[in-house]
Residue frames as qw, qx, qy, qz and C-alpha x, y, z in Angstrom:
[[0.820, 0.127, 0.468, -0.305, 179.50, 218.21, 201.93],
 [0.255, 0.500, -0.713, -0.420, 181.84, 216.61, 199.41],
 [0.067, 0.097, -0.988, -0.095, 180.58, 213.47, 197.93],
 [0.413, 0.276, 0.581, -0.645, 176.82, 214.00, 199.01],
 [0.625, 0.488, -0.066, -0.605, 175.52, 214.44, 195.50],
 [0.364, 0.405, -0.806, -0.231, 177.47, 211.71, 194.00],
 [0.080, 0.016, 0.946, -0.313, 176.11, 209.31, 196.73],
 [0.492, 0.387, 0.426, -0.653, 172.60, 210.61, 196.22],
 [0.543, 0.465, -0.434, -0.548, 172.79, 209.95, 192.48],
 [0.251, 0.188, -0.949, -0.026, 173.99, 206.31, 193.08],
 [0.235, 0.136, 0.790, -0.549, 171.04, 205.88, 195.54],
 [0.544, 0.432, 0.118, -0.710, 168.48, 206.90, 193.11],
 [0.514, 0.434, -0.592, -0.444, 169.64, 204.56, 190.51],
 [0.307, -0.150, 0.913, -0.224, 168.95, 201.58, 192.57],
 [0.383, -0.073, -0.764, -0.514, 166.87, 198.92, 190.67],
 [0.406, 0.001, 0.593, -0.696, 163.49, 198.57, 192.37],
 [0.623, 0.046, -0.546, -0.558, 161.93, 195.82, 189.99],
 [0.668, -0.223, 0.530, -0.472, 159.78, 193.20, 191.93],
 [0.244, 0.161, -0.931, -0.220, 160.25, 189.54, 191.19],
 [0.750, -0.126, 0.168, -0.628, 157.13, 187.26, 191.48],
 [0.196, 0.330, -0.924, -0.001, 157.74, 183.77, 192.44],
 [0.852, -0.186, 0.029, -0.488, 155.61, 180.62, 193.03],
 [0.228, -0.417, 0.876, -0.081, 156.49, 177.29, 194.52],
 [0.888, 0.192, -0.062, -0.413, 155.37, 174.28, 192.54],
 [0.966, 0.062, -0.234, 0.093, 156.55, 170.76, 193.11],
 [0.752, -0.522, 0.016, 0.403, 159.11, 172.11, 195.66],
 [0.546, 0.148, 0.237, 0.790, 160.82, 174.31, 193.16],
 [0.037, -0.743, -0.199, 0.638, 160.70, 178.17, 193.24],
 [0.414, 0.460, 0.552, 0.558, 159.82, 179.59, 189.69],
 [0.024, -0.380, -0.027, 0.924, 159.91, 183.29, 188.71],
 [0.224, 0.551, 0.728, 0.341, 156.75, 184.16, 186.78],
 [0.029, -0.384, -0.160, -0.909, 154.86, 187.37, 185.68],
 [0.237, -0.015, 0.517, -0.822, 152.23, 188.98, 187.94],
 [0.708, 0.046, -0.203, -0.674, 149.22, 187.90, 186.02],
 [0.667, 0.132, -0.733, -0.018, 150.54, 184.30, 186.21],
 [0.167, 0.056, -0.765, 0.620, 151.31, 184.46, 189.91],
 [0.446, 0.006, 0.252, -0.859, 147.74, 185.90, 190.53],
 [0.793, 0.069, -0.341, -0.501, 146.12, 183.14, 188.57],
 [0.626, 0.090, -0.759, 0.154, 148.06, 180.51, 190.42],
 [0.031, 0.029, -0.659, 0.751, 147.39, 181.94, 193.83],
 [0.615, -0.037, -0.019, -0.787, 143.62, 182.16, 193.02],
 [0.877, -0.008, -0.365, -0.313, 143.37, 178.49, 192.46],
 [0.721, -0.620, 0.303, -0.060, 146.27, 177.46, 194.75],
 [0.155, 0.675, -0.705, -0.151, 149.88, 176.25, 194.08],
 [0.466, -0.144, 0.867, -0.101, 148.98, 172.68, 194.97],
 [0.718, 0.503, 0.409, -0.253, 146.66, 172.55, 191.87],
 [0.508, 0.800, -0.284, -0.145, 149.53, 173.06, 189.39],
 [0.841, -0.282, 0.361, 0.288, 152.54, 170.87, 188.35],
 [0.007, 0.726, -0.489, -0.483, 155.61, 171.22, 186.25],
 [0.864, 0.307, 0.396, 0.046, 155.79, 169.60, 182.84],
 [0.679, 0.301, 0.159, 0.650, 159.21, 170.09, 181.06],
 [0.309, -0.099, -0.112, 0.939, 159.64, 173.42, 182.76],
 [0.242, -0.358, -0.317, -0.844, 156.15, 174.71, 181.96],
 [0.267, 0.089, 0.652, -0.704, 153.47, 175.30, 184.68],
 [0.428, -0.196, -0.650, -0.597, 150.31, 173.37, 183.80],
 [0.591, -0.297, 0.279, -0.696, 147.13, 172.85, 185.79],
 [0.233, -0.078, 0.964, -0.101, 146.50, 169.40, 187.36],
 [0.379, -0.197, -0.652, -0.627, 143.58, 167.66, 185.68],
 [0.464, -0.182, 0.413, -0.762, 140.29, 167.75, 187.48],
 [0.064, -0.067, -0.995, -0.030, 138.79, 164.42, 188.29],
 [0.498, -0.151, -0.154, -0.840, 135.08, 164.41, 187.64],
 [0.464, -0.048, 0.783, -0.411, 132.77, 162.42, 189.75],
 [0.322, -0.061, -0.795, -0.510, 130.91, 159.66, 188.15],
 [0.491, -0.007, 0.509, -0.707, 127.18, 159.60, 189.26],
 [0.143, -0.133, -0.940, -0.279, 125.14, 156.61, 188.70],
 [0.490, -0.059, 0.105, -0.863, 121.45, 157.03, 188.68],
 [0.419, 0.050, 0.879, -0.222, 118.89, 154.28, 189.35],
 [0.383, 0.111, -0.576, -0.714, 116.98, 152.86, 186.37],
 [0.699, 0.053, 0.456, -0.548, 113.66, 151.12, 186.51],
 [0.239, 0.315, -0.856, -0.334, 114.01, 147.61, 185.01],
 [0.851, -0.083, -0.122, -0.504, 111.53, 144.85, 184.36],
 [0.047, 0.383, -0.900, 0.202, 112.25, 141.69, 186.32],
 [0.457, -0.217, -0.852, -0.132, 110.76, 138.31, 187.35],
 [0.433, -0.608, -0.569, 0.346, 110.15, 139.45, 190.98],
 [0.236, 0.175, -0.012, 0.956, 109.45, 143.05, 191.54],
 [0.150, 0.428, 0.487, -0.747, 106.94, 145.81, 192.54],
 [0.147, 0.610, 0.627, 0.462, 103.71, 146.95, 190.82],
 [0.164, -0.053, -0.173, 0.970, 102.93, 150.57, 190.93],
 [0.155, 0.692, 0.625, -0.327, 99.75, 152.53, 191.70],
 [0.335, 0.900, 0.196, -0.197, 98.74, 154.59, 188.65],
 [0.765, 0.502, -0.004, 0.403, 102.04, 154.08, 186.85],
 [0.129, -0.936, 0.245, -0.217, 103.80, 156.18, 189.39],
 [0.750, 0.292, -0.532, 0.262, 107.24, 154.62, 190.01],
 [0.078, 0.344, -0.583, 0.732, 107.45, 156.17, 193.47],
 [0.637, -0.160, 0.285, -0.698, 104.11, 154.90, 194.72],
 [0.192, 0.135, -0.969, -0.079, 104.48, 151.01, 195.24],
 [0.745, -0.206, -0.145, -0.617, 101.10, 149.20, 195.18],
 [0.889, -0.318, 0.295, -0.149, 102.40, 145.75, 196.06],
 [0.096, -0.532, 0.814, 0.214, 105.35, 143.21, 195.63],
 [0.893, 0.261, -0.011, -0.366, 104.59, 140.43, 193.13],
 [0.631, -0.290, 0.672, 0.256, 106.34, 137.05, 192.35],
 [0.667, 0.569, 0.451, 0.168, 105.37, 137.56, 188.74],
 [0.507, 0.440, 0.177, 0.720, 106.64, 140.10, 186.43],
 [0.272, -0.905, -0.236, 0.228, 107.42, 143.52, 188.13],
 [0.399, 0.780, -0.150, 0.457, 109.86, 146.36, 188.23],
 [0.747, -0.473, -0.172, 0.435, 112.86, 146.98, 190.38],
 [0.106, 0.971, -0.216, -0.010, 115.17, 150.04, 190.72],
 [0.883, -0.096, 0.122, 0.443, 118.72, 149.14, 189.82],
 [0.103, -0.889, 0.228, 0.384, 121.75, 151.31, 189.66],
 [0.873, 0.453, 0.129, 0.127, 123.31, 151.05, 186.27]]
């Protein structure tokens, strides 16, 4: 068996390092394991490249508008000052709900 041990030594010296890659903006980028797990958890579509650095896309917050009770010329009068229990509609001063 000449050459068996030499071949076996070369076989064991094979490099088994794992590369971790992500695809952002159509480009394949090599990152560390922790970075890849963080990106996979949120999704690759939630990140973008900025001068070669991976940055998360800004999250757009929803603007919620709540109705406000405003005194107007025509409006409602309330029973027992409860704004959800309308007593009657008046042509004089009253209150209305308006989204501000």
